[in-house]
C-alpha positions as CSV (number, residue, x, y, z in Angstrom):
1,X,53.3,75.1,-11.2
2,X,53.2,74.2,-7.5
3,X,52.7,70.5,-6.7
4,X,52.1,69.0,-3.3
5,X,54.0,65.7,-2.9
6,X,52.7,64.4,0.4
7,X,53.7,61.4,2.5
8,X,52.0,61.2,5.9
9,X,54.0,59.3,8.5
10,X,57.1,60.2,6.5
11,X,59.4,59.9,9.6
12,X,58.3,56.2,10.0
13,X,58.5,55.3,6.3
14,X,61.8,56.8,5.3
15,X,63.5,53.4,4.7
16,X,60.3,51.6,3.5
17,X,59.5,51.2,-0.1
18,X,56.9,53.9,0.0
19,X,59.3,56.3,1.6
20,X,62.0,55.5,-0.9
21,X,59.5,56.1,-3.8
22,X,58.4,59.4,-2.4
23,X,62.0,60.5,-2.0
24,X,62.7,59.5,-5.6
25,X,59.7,61.6,-6.8
26,X,60.9,64.7,-5.0
27,X,64.5,64.3,-6.1
28,X,63.4,63.6,-9.7
29,X,61.1,66.7,-9.7
30,X,63.9,68.9,-8.5
31,X,65.3,68.6,-12.0
32,X,62.1,70.0,-13.6
33,X,60.3,73.3,-13.5
34,X,57.8,72.0,-10.9
35,X,57.9,73.7,-7.5
36,X,57.3,71.0,-4.9
37,X,55.9,71.4,-1.4
38,X,55.8,68.4,0.9
39,X,53.3,69.5,3.6
40,X,49.7,70.3,2.7
41,X,49.1,72.3,5.9
42,X,49.3,76.0,6.3
43,X,52.2,76.5,8.6
44,X,53.6,73.1,7.7
45,X,51.9,71.0,10.4
46,X,48.3,69.8,10.9
47,X,48.0,71.7,14.2
48,X,49.2,74.9,12.5
49,X,46.7,74.4,9.7
50,X,43.9,73.9,12.3
51,X,44.9,77.0,14.2
52,X,44.9,79.0,11.1
53,X,41.5,77.8,10.1
54,X,40.2,78.5,13.6
55,X,40.9,82.3,13.3
56,X,39.5,82.5,9.8
57,X,42.6,81.6,7.8
58,X,43.5,78.7,5.5
59,X,44.0,75.2,6.8
60,X,45.8,74.2,3.6
61,X,48.7,75.8,1.8
62,X,48.4,76.6,-1.8
63,X,49.2,74.1,-4.6
64,X,48.0,73.5,-8.2
65,X,48.0,69.7,-8.0
66,X,47.9,67.3,-5.1
67,X,49.9,64.0,-5.1
68,X,49.5,61.7,-2.1
69,X,51.6,58.7,-1.4
70,X,49.7,57.1,1.4
71,X,46.0,56.5,2.3
72,X,45.6,57.5,5.9
73,X,43.5,60.3,7.4
74,X,45.9,63.0,6.4
75,X,45.7,61.9,2.8
76,X,41.9,61.6,3.0
77,X,41.8,65.2,4.2
78,X,43.9,66.3,1.3
79,X,41.8,64.4,-1.1
80,X,38.6,66.0,0.2
81,X,40.1,69.5,0.0
82,X,41.4,68.9,-3.5
83,X,38.0,67.8,-4.7
84,X,36.2,70.7,-3.0
85,X,38.7,73.2,-4.4
86,X,38.8,71.7,-7.9
87,X,42.5,70.9,-7.6
88,X,43.7,67.9,-9.6
89,X,44.3,64.9,-7.4
90,X,46.9,62.1,-7.9
91,X,46.9,59.2,-5.6
92,X,49.9,56.9,-5.7
93,X,48.9,53.2,-5.2
94,X,52.0,51.9,-3.4
95,X,49.8,49.6,-1.3
96,X,47.3,47.0,-2.4
97,X,45.6,44.2,-0.5
98,X,47.7,41.7,-2.4
99,X,51.0,43.1,-1.1
100,X,49.6,43.7,2.4
101,X,49.2,40.0,2.9
102,X,51.9,38.1,4.8
103,X,53.4,41.3,6.2
104,X,52.2,41.5,9.8
105,X,50.3,39.4,12.3
106,X,46.7,39.4,11.2
107,X,47.4,41.0,7.9
108,X,45.6,38.3,5.9
109,X,42.4,38.9,7.9
110,X,42.6,42.6,7.4
111,X,43.4,42.5,3.6
112,X,39.8,42.0,2.4
113,X,38.7,45.0,4.4
114,X,41.7,47.0,3.2
115,X,40.8,46.2,-0.4
116,X,37.3,47.7,0.0
117,X,38.8,50.8,1.6
118,X,41.4,51.2,-1.1
119,X,38.8,50.8,-3.8
120,X,36.9,53.8,-2.3
121,X,40.0,55.9,-1.6
122,X,41.8,55.4,-4.9
123,X,38.5,56.1,-6.8
124,X,38.5,59.6,-5.4
125,X,41.5,60.5,-7.6
126,X,41.6,62.2,-11.0
127,X,44.5,59.8,-11.7
128,X,45.9,56.8,-9.8
129,X,49.6,56.2,-10.4
130,X,51.0,52.8,-9.6
131,X,54.4,51.1,-10.0
132,X,53.5,48.4,-12.7
133,X,51.0,47.1,-15.1
134,X,50.6,44.2,-12.7
135,X,49.4,46.5,-10.0
136,X,47.2,48.4,-12.4
137,X,45.4,45.1,-13.3
138,X,44.8,44.3,-9.6
139,X,43.3,47.8,-9.0
140,X,41.1,47.5,-12.0
141,X,39.8,44.2,-10.6
142,X,38.7,45.8,-7.3
143,X,37.4,47.9,-9.3
144,X,39.0,51.3,-8.8
145,X,37.0,53.6,-11.1
146,X,39.6,56.4,-11.5
147,X,42.0,56.3,-14.5
148,X,45.2,54.4,-13.6
149,X,48.7,54.9,-15.0
150,X,51.6,52.6,-14.5
151,X,54.9,54.4,-13.8
152,X,58.3,53.1,-12.5
153,X,59.4,54.0,-9.0
154,X,62.8,54.6,-10.5
155,X,66.2,54.0,-8.8
156,X,68.5,56.6,-7.3
157,X,71.8,55.4,-8.7
158,X,73.7,58.4,-7.3
159,X,72.8,57.3,-3.7
160,X,74.6,54.0,-4.3
161,X,77.9,55.4,-5.6
162,X,80.9,54.3,-3.7
163,X,79.3,51.2,-2.3
164,X,82.4,49.1,-3.0
165,X,84.3,50.9,-0.3
166,X,82.1,49.3,2.4
167,X,82.6,45.7,1.3
168,X,85.4,44.6,3.6
169,X,84.0,46.4,6.7
170,X,80.5,44.9,6.3
171,X,81.7,41.4,5.5
172,X,83.9,41.4,8.5
173,X,81.2,42.9,10.8
174,X,78.7,40.1,9.8
175,X,81.2,37.3,9.4
176,X,80.5,36.7,5.7
177,X,82.8,34.9,3.3
178,X,82.7,33.3,-0.1
179,X,79.8,34.0,-2.5
180,X,77.1,35.6,-0.3
181,X,73.4,35.4,-1.4
182,X,71.7,38.4,0.2
183,X,68.5,40.4,0.5
184,X,67.8,43.9,1.6
185,X,64.7,45.4,3.2
186,X,62.3,44.7,6.1
187,X,62.0,41.0,6.9
188,X,58.5,39.8,5.8
189,X,57.2,36.4,4.8
190,X,55.8,38.1,1.7
191,X,59.3,38.9,0.6
192,X,60.2,35.2,0.6
193,X,61.6,34.7,4.1
194,X,60.9,31.0,4.4
195,X,62.2,30.2,1.0
196,X,65.3,32.3,1.7
197,X,66.0,30.3,4.9
198,X,65.3,26.9,3.3
199,X,67.7,27.7,0.4
200,X,70.4,28.4,3.0
201,X,69.6,25.0,4.6
202,X,70.1,23.3,1.2
203,X,73.5,25.0,0.5
204,X,76.8,25.9,2.2
205,X,76.7,29.6,1.2
206,X,76.6,32.3,3.8
207,X,73.2,34.0,3.5
208,X,72.6,37.5,4.8
209,X,69.4,39.6,5.1
210,X,70.0,43.2,5.7
211,X,67.0,45.0,7.2
212,X,64.7,45.6,10.1
213,X,63.3,42.6,11.9
214,X,60.0,43.5,13.7
215,X,59.7,41.9,17.1
216,X,56.7,43.7,18.5
217,X,53.2,42.2,19.0
218,X,52.5,42.9,15.3
219,X,55.3,40.6,14.1
220,X,54.2,37.5,12.3
221,X,54.8,34.0,13.8
222,X,56.8,33.0,10.7
223,X,59.2,36.0,11.1
224,X,59.6,35.2,14.8
225,X,60.3,31.5,14.0
226,X,63.0,32.1,11.4
227,X,64.7,35.1,13.0
228,X,64.8,33.7,16.6
229,X,66.4,30.5,15.5
230,X,67.8,30.9,12.0
231,X,69.9,28.3,10.1
232,X,73.5,28.4,11.0
233,X,74.5,30.0,7.7
234,X,71.9,32.8,7.8
235,X,72.6,36.3,9.2
236,X,69.8,38.7,10.0
237,X,71.6,42.1,10.4
238,X,68.7,44.1,11.7
239,X,68.7,47.8,10.9
240,X,71.8,48.9,8.9
241,X,72.7,52.6,8.9
242,X,74.4,52.5,5.5
243,X,72.5,50.6,2.7
244,X,75.5,50.8,0.5
245,X,77.3,48.5,2.9
246,X,74.5,45.9,2.5
247,X,74.8,45.9,-1.3
248,X,78.6,45.8,-1.0
249,X,78.7,42.8,1.3
250,X,76.5,40.6,-0.8
251,X,77.3,38.9,-4.1
252,X,74.0,37.6,-5.5
253,X,70.7,39.3,-4.7
254,X,68.4,36.5,-3.8
255,X,64.8,37.7,-3.6
256,X,62.1,35.0,-3.6
257,X,59.3,37.5,-3.0
258,X,55.8,36.2,-3.4
259,X,54.2,39.6,-4.3
260,X,55.8,42.9,-5.3
261,X,54.4,46.0,-7.0
262,X,57.8,46.6,-8.6
263,X,60.7,46.0,-6.3
264,X,62.9,49.1,-6.0
265,X,65.5,47.1,-4.1
266,X,65.9,44.8,-7.2
267,X,66.8,47.9,-9.2
268,X,69.2,49.0,-6.5
269,X,71.0,45.6,-6.6
270,X,71.2,45.8,-10.3
271,X,72.6,49.3,-10.2
272,X,75.3,48.0,-7.9
273,X,76.3,45.3,-10.4
274,X,74.9,42.4,-8.4
275,X,73.2,39.5,-10.4
276,X,69.7,39.0,-9.2
277,X,67.8,35.7,-8.7
278,X,64.1,36.2,-8.3
279,X,60.9,34.3,-7.9
280,X,59.0,34.0,-11.2
281,X,56.1,36.3,-10.5
282,X,54.2,38.5,-13.0
283,X,55.7,41.9,-12.0
284,X,59.3,40.6,-12.4
285,X,58.3,39.2,-15.8
286,X,57.0,42.7,-16.7
287,X,60.2,44.5,-15.9
288,X,63.0,42.0,-16.2
289,X,64.1,39.3,-18.7
290,X,65.0,35.8,-17.5
291,X,68.5,34.9,-18.6
292,X,69.4,38.4,-19.7
293,X,69.3,40.6,-16.6
294,X,68.1,38.1,-14.0
295,X,67.3,34.5,-13.3
296,X,63.7,33.7,-12.6
297,X,62.9,30.6,-10.5
298,X,59.7,28.8,-9.6
299,X,61.0,26.1,-7.2
300,X,63.6,25.9,-4.5
301,X,65.6,23.5,-6.6
302,X,65.8,26.1,-9.4
303,X,67.0,28.7,-6.9
304,X,69.7,26.4,-5.7
305,X,70.8,25.7,-9.3
306,X,70.9,29.4,-10.1
307,X,73.1,30.2,-7.1
308,X,75.4,27.3,-7.9
309,X,75.7,28.5,-11.5
310,X,76.5,32.0,-10.5
311,X,79.2,30.7,-8.1
312,X,80.8,28.5,-10.8
313,X,80.3,30.4,-14.0
314,X,82.0,33.8,-13.9
315,X,80.9,34.7,-17.4
316,X,77.3,34.3,-16.5
317,X,77.8,36.3,-13.3
318,X,79.4,39.2,-15.3
319,X,76.8,39.1,-18.1
320,X,73.9,39.3,-15.7
321,X,75.7,42.0,-13.7
322,X,76.3,44.2,-16.8
323,X,72.9,43.7,-18.2
324,X,71.4,44.5,-14.8
325,X,73.2,47.8,-14.7
326,X,71.7,48.7,-18.1
327,X,68.3,47.8,-16.9
328,X,68.7,50.0,-13.8
329,X,69.8,52.9,-16.0
330,X,66.5,52.7,-17.9
331,X,64.7,53.5,-14.6
332,X,66.6,56.7,-13.9
333,X,65.2,59.5,-11.8
334,X,65.5,61.8,-14.8
335,X,62.9,59.6,-16.5
336,X,60.7,59.7,-13.4
337,X,60.8,63.5,-13.2
338,X,59.9,63.9,-16.8
339,X,56.9,61.5,-16.5
340,X,55.6,63.1,-13.3
341,X,56.0,66.6,-14.6
342,X,54.1,65.7,-17.8
343,X,51.4,64.0,-15.8
344,X,50.9,67.1,-13.6
345,X,50.8,69.4,-16.6
346,X,48.2,67.2,-18.3
347,X,45.9,67.3,-15.3
348,X,46.3,71.0,-14.6
């Protein structure tokens, strides 16, 4: 079977959650009997496909099932082609109006319009795949009329191997010492930026956030406020070339995100043996267990207590770290590959 696994704007999303998930899918499918193509266009590019069509050839390459990871014009073209050619269509709902909010300037104004668009787009599918039952419920409420299946994004444990070797270099580079609460990923208010900074103000720990800080016209005022004048004990690294260095430098993954569809970065932290402290939101309740592989917090005071306990109770630190590794192992790419391959076969 030949499957299209398509991510438009891939060069801009390679370190975003969508790009990471698509990379996971492709690496996972490499261990199956599914032949994967990543471009829908004859000749590999839209212009080449258009040129082929202009002289009577095919605009699209051949595939037995189409799987799109974004919702832009390229994905719409693939969706229309798949429906016209009677090719099974899988649309991956990485984005919802809920997780779009608090991301960029004006995002909250756009979110209601985006919801209507996503309702239409995802309803074109023969099957919508999403990262969690939480996301599935949101999509059903729009309502998306296509069948919806929740499936983990997985975690690429192999890509994190050897992270310990970067610890000294990255801690020295960013001036970090003691127990370091940290986050990894693009800096958004949705991911709990204000809470993260206020927690730093209430403690003496060195806090570090490893990830891109947008400073263009689309950047939110909240992001500008905190990153332009952060608390003295907060470091914003900006882009880091080696994500293993980020996970090596930190000690407790502190992630007070307001909305997530799953949180690949949480699984990555767990895979690296870092205890995780998370906001108590439905999707984290779905995948993790408070007191076993994480600590879930509702208030800033609870976050502070959790950090203090992990600093002073080594047995708790080690127990959460070990249980977290086991949780991450349950989301292996082997599992993702098997689920995707079975899904494609059932549709074809």
